N, C-alpha and C positions, 0 to 999 in steps of 0.2 A: 636360972640360966641353964642352957643345955650344955652337957659335956660333949664337945665335938669328937673326942676320942672314942666315945661309945655309940656314935651314930652309925646306922647300918650302911650308909653311903661312904664312910671314911675307910679307906683300905688299911690293911695291917702295916704298921710302921715299926721298924726295929733298927737298932744301931748295928753297924757292920764292924766286925773285929778286923784287926790289921791283916791277918792271913787271908780272909775273904777279899778284903779291899785290894791287896796286892794281886790276887788272882784276877779280879775284875779289871783292874788297870792294865794288866798284861794282856788279857784276852782282847780288850778293845783298843790296845795300843794308845792309851791316853794318859794324861797326868790328872791328878786330883782336881786341879783348878779348871780342867776342861769339862768337868761334869756339870750337868744342870744343877741349879741352885734351889735351896729352900730356906726361908728365913727362920732363924732360931725361935722367933715368937709365933710361928705358925701354930694354931691350936692343936693340930694333929700331933705335934711334938711335945705337948705339955707333960705327958707321963714319962717321957724318955730322959728328961734332963740333958738334952743334947746341947753341946757347946759348939761355937764357931770352929770349923775345921773338921768336925765329925762327918761321917757319911752315913746316910740313912737308906735302908733297903725298904722299898714299898712293894707289897704284893697286891695286885689288883685282879679282879675277875676279868676274864677276857672271853669274848665270843669265839675267837679262833683258836686259842691255845689253853683254855681253861683258866690259867693263871699267868699274868704278865708281871715280871719283876723289873723294877726300875730303881736306879740309884740317884740320890741327890746329895750334894755337898751343902752342909749347914753353914749359912753365913749370918752375920750379925744383922 
């Protein structure tokens, strides 16, 4: 079986600490529940031990800005 977290097309995933999360929520004037969602069982989260309610930071390669950062709320 292939480890999805090591595949070259899977972007970098990391858990967001509360300080960064508060900054992001304030910057976008949103609540945690307004964020796009990602399922806890997503193979890309396997190494993170993410729980429902956590927020994940995803860094993707971008043609226009070199790196695009997106945030996802982990759901069951």
